C-alpha positions in Angstrom: -105.1 96.5 143.4 -103.1 94.0 141.4 -103.5 93.8 137.6 -105.2 90.6 136.4 -103.7 89.4 133.2 -106.1 87.8 130.8 -105.6 84.2 129.8 -105.6 83.5 126.1 -106.7 79.9 125.7 -105.8 79.9 122.0 -102.1 80.8 122.7 -102.0 78.3 125.6 -103.5 75.6 123.4 -101.1 76.3 120.6 -98.1 76.2 122.9 -99.3 73.0 124.5 -99.9 71.5 121.0 -96.3 72.1 119.9 -94.9 71.0 123.3 -96.9 67.8 123.0 -95.5 67.1 119.5 -92.0 68.0 120.7 -92.2 65.5 123.5 -93.3 62.8 121.1 -90.8 63.7 118.4 -89.0 60.4 118.7 -92.2 58.4 118.3 -93.2 60.5 115.3 -89.7 59.9 113.8 -90.2 56.2 114.3 -93.5 56.3 112.4 -91.8 58.2 109.6 -89.0 55.7 109.5 -91.3 52.8 109.4 -93.5 54.3 106.7 -90.5 55.2 104.6 -89.2 51.6 105.0 -92.5 50.2 103.9 -92.6 52.6 100.9 -89.1 51.7 99.9 -89.9 48.0 100.1 -93.0 48.4 98.0 -91.0 50.3 95.3 -88.6 47.5 95.1 -91.1 44.6 94.7 -93.8 46.4 92.7 -93.9 45.3 89.1 -92.4 48.1 86.9 -94.4 49.6 84.0 -93.0 51.3 80.9 -94.4 53.8 78.4 -93.5 53.1 74.8 -94.1 55.9 72.4 -93.1 57.1 68.9 -93.9 60.4 67.1 -95.3 60.3 63.6 -96.1 62.4 60.6 -98.7 61.5 58.0 -97.1 61.9 54.6 -99.6 60.3 52.1 -103.3 60.0 52.3 -105.1 57.1 50.5 -107.6 57.6 47.7 -110.3 56.3 49.9 -109.5 58.7 52.8 -109.4 61.7 50.4 -112.8 60.8 49.0 -114.3 60.0 52.4 -112.9 63.1 54.1 -113.3 65.5 51.2 -109.9 67.1 51.8 -110.1 67.5 55.6 -106.6 67.0 56.8 -107.5 65.9 60.4 -110.0 63.4 59.0 -107.5 61.9 56.5 -104.8 61.7 59.1 -107.1 59.9 61.5 -108.0 57.4 58.8 -104.4 56.7 58.1 -103.6 56.2 61.8 -106.5 53.9 62.3 -105.5 51.7 59.4 -101.9 51.7 60.6 -102.9 50.7 64.2 -105.0 47.8 62.8 -101.9 46.5 61.1 -99.6 47.1 64.0 -101.8 45.4 66.5 -100.7 45.1 70.2 -102.1 47.9 72.5 -100.8 50.9 70.6 -103.1 53.9 70.5 -102.9 57.6 69.5 -102.4 60.1 72.2 -104.9 62.9 72.4 -103.8 66.3 71.0 -100.5 64.8 70.0 -99.0 63.2 66.9 -97.7 60.3 69.0 -98.5 56.6 69.2 -98.0 54.9 72.6 -98.9 52.1 74.9 -97.9 50.8 78.4 -96.3 47.5 79.2 -94.6 45.7 82.0 -92.4 43.7 79.7 -90.9 46.0 77.0 -89.0 44.8 74.0 -85.7 46.2 72.7 -86.1 49.5 70.9 -84.9 48.0 67.6 -87.7 45.3 67.8 -90.3 48.1 68.0 -88.6 49.7 65.0 -89.0 46.5 63.0 -92.7 46.1 63.9 -93.5 49.7 63.0 -91.6 49.4 59.7 -93.3 46.2 58.8 -96.8 47.7 59.5 -95.9 50.9 57.6 -94.7 48.9 54.6 -97.9 46.9 54.6 -100.0 50.1 54.8 -98.0 51.8 52.1 -98.5 48.7 49.8 -102.3 48.8 50.4 -102.5 52.5 49.6 -100.4 52.0 46.5 -102.7 49.2 45.3 -105.8 51.3 45.9 -104.3 54.2 43.9 -103.3 52.0 41.0 -106.7 50.3 41.0 -108.5 53.6 41.1 -106.5 55.0 38.3 -107.0 51.9 36.1 -110.7 52.0 36.8 -111.0 55.7 35.8 -108.9 55.2 32.6 -110.6 52.0 31.4 -114.2 52.0 32.8 -115.5 55.6 32.8 -116.9 57.2 29.7 -115.5 60.4 28.2 -118.3 62.4 29.6 -117.5 61.3 33.2 -113.8 61.7 32.6 -114.4 65.4 32.1 -116.0 66.0 35.4 -114.1 67.8 38.2 -114.7 65.0 40.7 -113.1 62.3 38.4 -110.3 64.6 37.5 -109.5 65.2 41.2 -109.6 61.5 41.9 -107.3 60.8 39.0 -104.8 63.5 40.1 -104.8 62.3 43.7 -104.2 58.7 42.6 -101.3 59.8 40.3 -99.7 61.8 43.2 -99.9 58.8 45.5 -98.3 56.5 43.0 -95.6 59.0 42.2 -94.8 59.7 45.9 -94.6 56.0 46.8 -92.5 55.2 43.7 -90.1 57.9 44.9 -89.6 56.0 48.2 -92.0 57.8 50.5 -94.1 55.9 53.1 -97.7 56.7 54.1 -96.5 57.6 57.6 -93.0 58.8 58.8 -91.9 57.9 62.3 -89.3 59.3 64.7 -87.3 57.4 67.3 -89.1 54.9 69.6 -88.9 55.9 73.3 -89.1 53.4 76.2 -89.4 55.1 79.5 -90.1 53.6 83.0 -93.3 55.2 84.3 -93.8 53.4 87.6 -93.1 52.8 90.4 -91.8 56.4 90.9 -89.4 55.8 93.8 -88.9 59.5 94.8 -92.6 60.2 94.9 -93.3 57.0 96.9 -90.7 57.9 99.4 -92.0 61.5 99.7 -95.5 60.3 100.3 -94.3 57.7 102.8 -92.6 60.4 104.8 -95.7 62.6 104.8 -98.0 59.8 105.7 -95.7 58.5 108.4 -95.5 62.0 109.9 -99.3 62.4 109.8 -99.9 59.0 111.5 -97.3 59.8 114.1 -98.8 63.2 114.9 -102.3 61.7 115.1 -101.0 59.0 117.4 -99.3 61.5 119.8 -102.4 63.7 120.0 -104.7 60.8 120.6 -102.4 59.4 123.3 -102.1 62.8 125.0 -105.9 63.3 124.9 -106.4 59.9 126.5 -103.8 60.7 129.2 -105.5 64.0 130.0 -108.8 62.3 130.2 -107.6 59.7 132.7 -106.0 62.4 134.8 -109.3 64.3 134.9 -111.2 61.2 135.9 -108.7 60.4 138.6 -109.3 63.9 140.2 -113.0 63.5 140.4 
């Protein structure tokens, strides 16, 4: 009695699967090459975008911010940045969880031009904060009665105003900035090419498998 060896459909199907792909390797390669060519072409004609960013450190907090935020550093820094951004204009915004201002553009300026814009806005903000401090100090000294001058609140406001005036007189600005960075963010050519290769391979494999299934189906119908 001869031994009957069992047939494992899974192993046969797996072997046939790889054999089918191997037979169609050149067609798959053609799909990969075509997709890569299209991806490369897109990366060359796509409009580039750039990320412009600059780190900052808040150095001086206005009298208004200190009164409104009651000494909360995060609140006072937020107030300073909001005022600065309103003076700077454009599309600048503060990055979340980072002391950095940034925006995206397809037509970046020279780095020194951003430096000039930031410096002008910072000078305007510093002048505003200085004027507020001198106005607050003059009001306290000339308008308040002796009984109010002795209160802790007024004494704190006077001290804060004097500190602001002294800091600005010594040459400090409300916000200190680092170097402006202009980095191309898109299109990312290596990523586009990698995705093109993967997509082309997937399409090629799918095409080969579908073509093989159709061929098998036609053979089965011809035998009936």
